[in-house]
N, C-alpha and C positions, 0 to 999 in steps of 0.2 A: 530711582525709577520704580522698580518693584512691580509685582503683579504679573498675571499670565494673559497673553493675548491669543485669541482664537484666530487661526489662519483660514481664510475662505477660498483661496485660490493659489495656484502655483506662482502666478505673477506677483501676488502679494508677498509670498514667502521669499521669492528671489529679491524683491525690493528691500525687504526687511534685512536679509542677510548681507546685502550690499552696503547698507548704511551703518550707523553707529547704534549700539555698541557692536564691536566685531566678534564678541563672544556670545553664542546662542545655544540654548538647549531646547530640543524639540521633543514633545511628548505625543506619540501616536497612540490614540486610545479608541475605545468603542463604547457606545452607550449601554450595550447589553452586557458588558464584561465587568463584573464586580471588582476584579483585581485592578482594572483600569481606574475605576472610580476611586478606590481607596488610595492607590498610588498618586492619583491626581491631587488629593488633599495634601500629601507630602510635597508634591511638586509645587503647589501654590505657596506653602510655607517656605520652601527653599527660595522661591522668587523674592520673598521679603528679606530673607537672610542675605541674599546676594543681589542687591539692586543694580549692580554694575553690569549684570548679564541680561540678555534678552531671553525670556521664557515663552516659548510658543507651543500652543496646543493644536494638534491636527486630528480631526476625526477620520481615522484611517480609511473607513469604507465610504465616507462621503467625499473623500478627496483621493480617488484612485491614481490620478496622475502623480501626485506627490508621493503616495505610498509606493508606487512603482519605481519612482526615481530613487528612493532610499531603500529599495528591496525589503519592504516591510511585509512579513508573512504571518506575524502573530502580534497580539497586543497583551499587555502594555509593552511599548518599545520606545527607547530613548536614543536620540542622536545628538551628539555634542559637536558643535561647529566652532571653528576659529578662523577668522579672515575668509569666511565663505567656504571653507573646506571641512569635510567631516574628519574629525580626529579620533572619535571613539563612539561606541554604541553600547547599549545595554538592553537585553531582552528579558522580560519577566518582572515579577513583583519582588524585587530585592532592595528594600529600603536603605540598608546600610551602604550598599554599593552605589546606589543612586546618589546619596548624599556625599559620599566620598568622591565620586567622579565629578559632581557639580563643584565641590570645593576645589578640586584639582585644577579644573579648567577656568573657574571664575574667581577664585580667591588667591591670596598670597601663599607663599610656601608655608608660613606658620598656620594660616587658616586651614590649609589642606590637611595638616596633621590632626587637627582637632574638630574640624567642622562637622564630621559625620555624627558624633555623639551629641554635639551642641544642637545641630539642626533637628535631630531625632528627638532629643530629650526636652529641649526648651521650646523651640518654635512649634514643632508638630503637636506637642501635647500628648498626654497619656493615652487617650482613647485612640487617636490616629496611630500612635506608635505601636500599641498592642495589636491593632487590626492588621497593619501592614507587616508586622513581624510574623503574624500567623500566616499571612499570604506568602511571605518569603519562605516559610517552612515547607509550603506546598510546591516549592521549586518554581515559583513565579510564573505566572501567565494566566491564560484564560481557562486552564484545565480545571474541571470540577473534581470534587472528592470522588474516590473510587466507589462505584455503586455496588450493591450486593450482587452475588453471583446470579440470583434470579433475574434482576433487572438487566445485568450484563448480557445474559443469554437472550433475553427478550429484545434488547437493542441489536445484538448481533444478528438475530433472525430477521429483524426489520431491515437492517443494512444489507443483508444477503438478498432479501426480496427486492430491495431497491436496485442493486447492481445487476440483478437478473431480469429486471422488469422491461428492458429494451435492449436490442442488440448493441446499440451504441448509446452510452449515457455519459453526460458531462456534469460533474458536480462543480458548480461555479458560483461566483458572487454575482447576484443579479439574474437576469434572464437573457436569452440570446438577443432579444430586441433592445434590452437595456442593461448591458453588462455594467457591473459596479467596480471593476478593477481592470487595469490594462492587460493583465495576463489572461483573464477570462475572455476579454474582447478578442485577443489575438487568436486563441484557440477556436472560438466561434467562427472567426473569419476563415481560418484554415479549413474547418469542417465544411463550411459553405463552399469554399473554393474547390475542395475535393468532390463535393456533390453527394455527400452521404447524409441520409436521414438520421437524425439524432434527437433524443429527448434530453432534458436538462433538469437539474434539481438546484434550487437556489438555497445554498447553505446558510445564507443570512437570515432565512425565515425559520430555521430550526436549529437551535444551539446544540441539542442532543445529537443530531445527525452530524453537525459540523465538527464537534469534538470526537464523536465516536468514529467517524470515517478516518480520522488521523491514525487511530490505533488499528482499526480494521484493515486498512490498506498498508500500514507501516509507511505512510507518506505524509509528511508534516504540513504541507501547504496545499493551496488551491490555486487553480483548478486541478481536478483529477479526471482523466478520461478513461472510461472502461469500454471494452469491446468484448461481447459475449461473456460478461461476468468477470473478465480479467483486466487488471489495471495495466494500461499502456504507459501512463506516466503523467507528468505535469507539462507546463507550457514549453519548457526547453526541449524535452524529449519529443513532444508532438511536432514542434517546429522543425527539429532535426530530421524526423521521419518524413515530414512533408517536403523539405528541401531536397532530400535524396530521392524522392519519388516512392519511398517505401511505405508510406502511410496508406496509400491507395491499395498497395499490394496486400498489406495486413488485412484490410477490410475484405478484399476479394477472397483471400485464402480462407477467411472465416465465414464465408457465405453471406457477407453483407454487401448488397448491391451499391455501386457507386455510379453516378452519372456526372462525371466531371466535365466542366466546360472545355477542358483540354482533350477530352477523350476522342474527339473527331480530328485526327490528323496532327495533334500537338503532343501526343503522349511521349514522343521521343525527346521532347524538350527537357524531360527530367534527367536524361542520360547524357552527360557531357562528354561523349566519346563516340567510338566507332560502333558498328552493329553488334559487336561482341557483348555490349552491356558493361564492359569493364572500363573504368575511367582511363583516359589516355595519360593523365597526369601520374607519373610515377610507375607506369606499367613497364613490364619487362622488355617488350619489343621482341621482334623475331618472327618465326614462322607460326601461322595459326592453323588450327585443324578445321574440319568441316563445319563445326558449330561456330566458328569465328573466334574461339578461345585460344589465346596464346599457348603454344605447346609447353613452354617452360612453366607457365602459370598452372596449366592443367596438371603437369607432373607434381608441382608443389601441393596442389589441392588434393590429389590422389594420395600423396604421402601423408598429409594431415589426416585424411579420412581413415587411413589404415594404421595410424600411429597408436590406436588404442582399439580394443575389441568393441567398446562402446564409446562414442565421442559425440559431444553436444556442441554444435556451433551456436553460440548464444550471445546475447548482449550483456556484457559484464562478466563476472566470475561466479561460480557456484555459491561462494560465501557472500557475494554482493551483486545479485542480478540487477540489471538496469532496465528491465521491463517485466510486466506481470506475466507475460507468456513464458519468458525464459524461466522466471521463478517457479511457475507451475510445473514445467518439465523437470527442473531440478528437484522439486519436492517429490514428484512421482518416482524418479529414479532412486531417491533416498528412501522412500517408502518401500520400494521393491528391493532395497539393500543391494543395489548395483554399484560396483566400482566403475567409474567412468572418467574419461578425460574430457577436457573442454577447450574451446578456442573462443576468445573474445573478438567477435567480428568488428567491434567498434575500434579495435586497436590496429586494424589493417584494412584499409579501404579496398585494396586490390583483391584480397581474398573475399571480402564482403560482397563485392560486385561479381567477381569471377565465379563464386560458388553458386550464385543464382543461375548462371548460364549452365554450369556443369550439372547441376541437379534438376534444372528446369523447375525450380521451386523459388518463388519470388520474395519470400519473407523469412524472418527468423523468429524463433529458433528452428534448427534442423537437427534431427537425431539420426545418427547412423549406427547400425549394429553389424559388425563384421563386414564393413565396407558398403553396406546397402542402406539407402535412404529409407527411413521408416516414415518420416513426415514431421509436421509441426505440432504445436501444443494440442490442437483439437483432436488430431488422430491419436496421439500418444495417450491423451486422457480417455478417449473412447476405448482404446485397446486395454488400458488398465482396468476400466470398469467391467469389461467383458471377460477379463482374465486372459485375453489373448497375448498381452505384453509379457506376462509371467511365463506363459507357455513358450513363446518365441525365445525368450532369454534362456529358458531351460533347454529347448531344442538346439540352440546354437552353442550350448556349453558354457554360457555366461554364468548361469545359476545352476547349482547342483539339483538333480532331479529330486523332487519332493515326494516323500512317501505319504500315504494317507494319514499315518500317525503324526508325522510332522505337520501336515496341514491342519489336523484337528487341534494340535497343541497351539499352533499359531492363532487359530480361530478363537479358542476359548480364552486366550490371553490378549486378544486384539483390543479389548476394552476392560477396564477394571471390573465393571459389572456387565456380564454378557448373558443375553437371553436367547436361547435357541427355541424358536416357536413356529407355529403354523401361521403363515402370513406375515404382516408387518405390524408395528405398534399402532399405526393409524388405521390399519385394515386387518385386524386379526381374523383368522379363518377357522378358529375353534373357540368354544367357550372357555376352556381352561387357559388358553393363551391370553384371551381377553381379560380374564380375572387377574392374572399375574401382572399384566401391563397396568391395569387400573391401580393395583396395590402399590407398584413401584412409583407411579406418577403421584399418587396421593401422599406418598412419603417424600416426594421431591427428589427422588433418586435418579441421576443420569445413568443411562445404560445403552450399550450397543445391542444390536439384535441380528439374528440370521434366520432367514426363512428356510426351514428344512424342506419345505415342499419344492423349493427351487433346485435342490441338489440331492439326488437319491443316494449318491455315494456318501455324502456327509450324514444324511438322515440315518442310514443303516450303520455306518461306521461309528457314529457317536454313541449308539446304543451299547456297542461292545466296549468302546473307549471308556465310557462312564459307568458301565455295568448298571445302566438305568434304562429300562425298556420303553419308556413312553416320553412324550413331549407335552408341555414345555419342560426345558431344563435350564436352571439358572446357575451361573458360575460367578464366583467372586475371586479375583486375583488368581484365575486358573483353576480354582478348586470348586467342585460341584457343591452347591447348597441344597438343591433338591428340585422336586417338581411342584405342581400346583398346590397340593394339600399342604406340604411343608411351608411353602411361601405364605399361604393364607393364614396358617396357624401362627407363624412368626409375626405377621402383620396384625392379627387379632390380639396377640399378647404384647404388642408394642415393641417387639424385639427385631423387627426386620431392618430398620435403619441402622441400629447399633451393630448388627451382624454384618452389614455391608460397609462398615466404616472402620473396622478393627485393623 
């Protein structure tokens, strides 16, 4: 038989797998992906080597129904079928493994031992072999080579602007009117059902964004849903939030208006229980308090809240958060160097629903300090930015009281290169500060900054700390380099960059 057949529909694929031969290999590929194209050459050669098997090619994004059925999230991707059932898979551009797996499923025992080198060396030919081997070294798939730090920063800035461009943003395949994968279609339907306004970005139109977002979000697949710049998750998480009624609460708690079809008289349909908001399934039973919360459950929740001076009720665990908002609060607490306990509300539905009633806070995460609810991710982030979170933690005895000297030490060490200036890098408020910013940027030096006009205590304290009476002041690895004159002299002599990289 030999040769590769392009599959045009799910019904066509089902019919092919139901007939003869009963052994089939599917290659999910994409026209924009170089790794797919190169692996497809090897795939074609293998179809000649093993004519007794059926070799089928599926354009993953043109056939979303098939891709969804086989849980395809990246290309190239190979599925090995026998008697209509999936027996093995392979993700990425790994030529030797592909040849070996094909030989294993399609050849005899003797062929399986030797088919990989034969197929790669004789059938594929030198050019294809070398190309796919190089692709294999890149750990297979559609990822491109690492860009320079400059282009990485530029891409990250672009991605940050994208996720911040609208309160609710969906990175998807296709558009809301024409989704190009089943998962994207499902999330679009959910958002429409909730009644929230959202913008979308078609990741199929921009491969740089498509690959960049995987690293930016630390989430390998699409769609990806963001709310107020924070990742909520993919299709499964969004569907789970919607089913529990929590997705609408998340939007509401973050100030995103929702106008659900169910909002008029049907909201209670989300809660499969009594007026307490706690599911009847698996609940403790017994006497309830004035809020309708079971007393035994209230006691358990109070015990959890007081089990640690700082406790975070979150989705997942600190080392593996299951939503962007939970991850954000974990990051903030770690930045503040706070020791905290946590409770995974996904592991206990009774606590998950009961705590909403107890705290009168409808979504997660929820942060408690000394038994008192502080709030969710928006509030915690705002408190951190204003310095209020640190002050509260100090006042409650969670963090030791920071002296001015401690604060100055932390500030000068907060970035490898740190500039204390008047104003900000984008809006300097004195000529000397502006000149130093220009010099650093011309040398391509990344640096942190602190506006000494915003804090009189730091402004005066730093003069004594550094024994340097004026501003700006530039520090490298906690050590003072100097002020404007010294920086400009180093720049003029070509020594600025080398002094800030030793």
